[in-house]
C-alpha positions as CSV (number, residue, x, y, z in Angstrom):
1,M,12.1,18.0,11.8
2,N,8.4,18.1,11.0
3,L,7.1,15.0,8.8
4,T,4.4,15.5,6.2
5,K,2.0,13.1,4.9
6,K,3.7,13.1,1.7
7,G,7.1,12.6,2.7
8,V,5.8,9.4,4.9
9,W,3.8,8.3,2.0
10,K,7.3,7.9,0.1
11,N,8.4,5.2,2.3
12,F,5.1,3.9,3.2
13,S,4.8,3.4,-0.7
14,L,8.4,1.6,-0.9
15,Y,7.4,-0.8,2.1
16,V,4.0,-1.9,0.4
17,R,5.9,-2.4,-2.7
18,L,8.6,-4.5,-1.2
19,R,6.2,-6.3,1.0
20,D,4.5,-7.5,-2.3
21,S,7.5,-8.3,-3.9
22,D,8.8,-11.6,-4.2
23,Q,12.6,-12.6,-3.8
24,R,13.7,-11.2,-7.0
25,G,11.9,-7.7,-6.4
26,Y,9.0,-8.7,-8.8
27,C,5.2,-7.7,-7.8
28,S,1.9,-9.1,-9.2
29,C,-0.1,-6.3,-9.4
30,I,-3.2,-6.6,-7.2
31,S,-5.9,-5.9,-10.1
32,C,-4.6,-7.4,-12.9
33,G,-1.7,-9.8,-12.2
34,T,1.0,-7.9,-14.7
35,I,4.2,-8.7,-13.0
36,K,6.7,-5.4,-13.0
37,H,9.8,-5.0,-10.7
38,Y,8.6,-3.2,-7.3
39,K,10.3,-0.2,-9.0
40,E,8.1,-0.2,-11.9
41,C,5.1,-0.5,-9.6
42,Q,2.9,1.9,-7.4
43,A,1.2,1.6,-4.2
44,G,-2.3,1.8,-4.7
45,H,-5.3,2.0,-2.6
46,F,-8.4,0.1,-2.8
47,I,-10.3,2.9,-0.8
48,H,-9.6,6.0,-1.9
49,N,-10.5,8.5,0.4
50,K,-7.7,10.5,2.3
51,N,-8.5,9.3,5.8
52,I,-8.0,7.1,8.8
53,I,-7.3,4.3,6.1
54,F,-4.7,6.1,4.0
55,F,-1.9,4.2,5.8
56,D,-3.8,1.0,6.8
57,E,-1.9,-1.7,5.3
58,D,-4.9,-3.7,4.1
59,N,-5.9,-0.8,2.1
60,V,-2.9,-0.3,0.1
61,H,-0.9,-2.9,-2.2
62,A,1.3,-3.3,-5.3
63,Q,-0.5,-2.2,-8.5
64,C,1.1,-1.6,-11.8
65,V,0.9,1.9,-13.3
66,R,-1.6,1.4,-15.7
67,C,-4.3,-0.2,-13.4
68,N,-3.3,2.1,-10.9
69,Q,-3.5,5.5,-12.6
70,Y,-5.1,4.7,-15.8
71,L,-8.0,2.6,-14.6
72,H,-8.4,4.5,-11.7
73,G,-7.5,1.7,-9.2
74,N,-9.3,-1.1,-11.6
75,L,-11.3,-1.4,-8.1
76,Y,-13.8,-4.4,-9.3
77,Y,-10.5,-6.5,-10.0
78,Y,-8.6,-5.0,-6.8
79,G,-11.5,-5.7,-4.7
80,K,-12.0,-9.4,-6.0
81,T,-8.2,-10.1,-5.4
82,L,-8.1,-8.5,-2.2
83,E,-11.0,-10.5,-1.1
84,Q,-9.2,-13.7,-1.6
85,K,-5.9,-12.1,0.1
86,I,-7.4,-10.5,3.1
87,G,-10.9,-11.7,3.4
88,K,-14.4,-10.5,3.7
89,S,-14.4,-9.3,7.2
90,A,-11.1,-7.4,6.7
91,I,-12.8,-5.7,3.7
92,N,-15.6,-5.2,6.2
93,R,-13.5,-3.2,8.5
94,L,-12.1,-0.9,5.5
95,L,-15.4,-0.3,4.6
96,T,-16.5,0.6,8.1
97,L,-13.7,2.8,8.6
98,K,-13.6,4.7,5.1
99,N,-15.8,7.8,5.9
100,K,-13.9,8.2,9.4
101,H,-12.0,11.4,8.8
102,H,-8.4,11.8,10.6
103,R,-5.6,14.3,10.6
104,F,-2.4,12.5,11.4
105,N,-0.5,14.3,14.0
106,Q,3.7,14.4,14.1
107,T,3.8,11.6,16.7
108,E,1.5,9.2,14.4
109,L,3.7,10.3,11.3
110,K,6.9,9.5,13.2
111,L,5.5,6.3,14.2
112,I,4.5,4.8,10.6
113,N,7.6,6.4,9.0
114,E,9.9,4.6,11.4
115,Y,7.7,1.5,11.0
116,C,8.4,1.7,7.3
117,K,11.8,2.4,7.4
118,E,12.5,-0.6,9.4
119,E,10.5,-2.9,7.2
120,I,12.5,-1.5,4.2
121,R,15.7,-2.5,5.6
122,K,14.3,-5.9,6.4
123,Y,13.0,-6.6,3.1
124,K,16.1,-5.0,1.5
125,K,18.2,-7.8,3.7
126,E,15.9,-10.6,3.2
127,K,15.5,-10.1,-0.7
128,L,18.0,-10.4,-3.4
129,I,17.3,-6.7,-4.7
């Protein structure tokens, strides 16, 4: 079975939204703070380039649809909250890697997908969702 980046993204997005949700499944948008159920949120990138940090957990967080789609990430506020959440050094690491192009191979996609599926199982078991 060949995995696609788009197919793995589906599990990665669900994992991120569950990771960022509370015990009842509600997330706070990293950009504006709006509270929504994880099923109503999206996983939004801080750095949008489709490169090596596409699946980087520091680069992707729960966002409301308004910020992620209509405000194109609402990046000013995303960055301010992200700095509080992961720190300047982690943001600098992302910025250093942002232009590093990478094509994910099947082994990498499989590892990412299996990790996400395991985390999804864990969070669904831990949380009241």
